[in-house]
C-alpha positions in Angstrom: 51.2 -99.3 61.9 54.8 -100.6 61.7 57.8 -99.0 63.1 59.1 -98.2 59.6 55.9 -96.4 58.7 56.1 -94.3 62.0 59.7 -93.4 61.2 58.7 -92.5 57.6 55.8 -90.2 58.7 58.0 -88.6 61.3 60.8 -88.0 58.8 58.4 -86.5 56.3 57.0 -84.2 59.0 60.5 -83.2 60.1 61.4 -82.4 56.4 58.3 -80.1 56.2 59.2 -78.5 59.5 62.8 -78.0 58.4 62.1 -76.3 55.1 58.8 -74.5 55.8 60.4 -71.4 57.5 62.5 -70.9 54.3 59.5 -71.3 52.1 57.5 -68.8 54.2 60.5 -66.3 54.4 61.1 -66.4 50.6 57.4 -66.0 49.9 56.8 -63.2 52.4 59.8 -61.1 51.5 59.6 -61.9 47.8 63.4 -62.2 47.6 65.9 -65.0 47.3 68.4 -63.2 49.6 71.5 -65.3 49.9 70.0 -68.6 48.9 72.0 -70.6 46.5 69.8 -71.5 43.5 72.3 -74.1 42.3 72.2 -75.9 45.7 68.5 -76.2 45.8 68.3 -77.2 42.1 70.9 -80.0 42.5 69.6 -81.1 45.9 66.0 -81.4 44.8 67.0 -83.2 41.6 69.1 -85.6 43.7 66.2 -86.3 46.0 64.0 -87.2 43.0 66.7 -89.5 41.6 66.9 -91.3 45.0 63.1 -91.6 45.1 63.0 -92.9 41.5 65.8 -95.4 42.3 64.2 -96.6 45.5 60.6 -96.8 44.2 61.0 -98.1 40.7 64.4 -99.8 40.4 64.8 -101.3 43.9 61.1 -101.6 44.6 61.6 -100.5 48.1 58.5 -100.0 50.3 57.1 -96.4 50.4 58.4 -95.7 53.9 61.9 -95.9 52.5 61.5 -93.2 49.8 58.5 -90.9 50.7 60.4 -88.8 53.2 63.1 -88.1 50.6 60.4 -87.1 48.1 58.8 -84.8 50.6 62.2 -83.1 51.4 63.0 -82.9 47.6 59.6 -81.3 47.0 60.1 -78.7 49.7 63.5 -77.9 48.3 62.0 -77.7 44.8 59.4 -75.2 46.1 62.2 -73.1 47.6 64.1 -73.2 44.3 61.1 -72.2 42.2 60.2 -69.3 44.5 63.8 -68.1 44.7 64.4 -68.4 41.0 61.2 -66.5 40.2 62.1 -63.6 42.5 65.7 -63.5 41.3 64.6 -63.3 37.7 61.9 -60.7 38.6 64.5 -58.5 40.4 66.9 -58.8 37.5 64.2 -57.7 35.1 63.3 -54.7 37.3 66.9 -53.6 37.6 67.4 -54.0 33.9 64.3 -51.9 33.2 65.5 -49.2 35.6 68.9 -49.1 33.8 67.2 -48.9 30.4 65.0 -46.0 31.5 67.9 -44.2 33.1 66.1 -44.3 36.6 68.9 -44.9 39.0 67.3 -43.4 42.1 66.4 -46.8 43.6 69.7 -48.4 42.8 72.5 -48.9 45.3 75.7 -46.9 45.0 77.5 -49.9 43.4 74.6 -50.4 41.0 74.6 -46.7 40.1 78.3 -46.9 39.4 77.7 -49.8 37.1 74.8 -47.9 35.5 77.1 -45.0 34.8 79.6 -47.3 33.1 76.9 -48.5 30.8 75.8 -45.1 29.7 77.0 -43.9 26.3 79.8 -41.3 26.4 78.6 -37.8 25.5 
């Protein structure tokens, strides 16, 4: 095994170690929290563009682009999980507003719900 291959494997393992806690946290709590969906979307797309360029245009050996692909995949997983939970939460809040059930909404959300109710 060459030094570049060792560095590539090590880099890929570090990428998995770096992003795994966020994947687990997002999965376990089923919420995006304060994650920036735009950041993860742009970052993972950028990683895939770098991989495409290195692998298919420059014809670099795999140790040069696999770690970037692994990091991009981990970021893509975080984006998909966070986007799913954000959309799900939005739909649940919208359904609560439509049904008039504001018991589980925060004070701010209840204030907004009151503004959306028709005037009697």
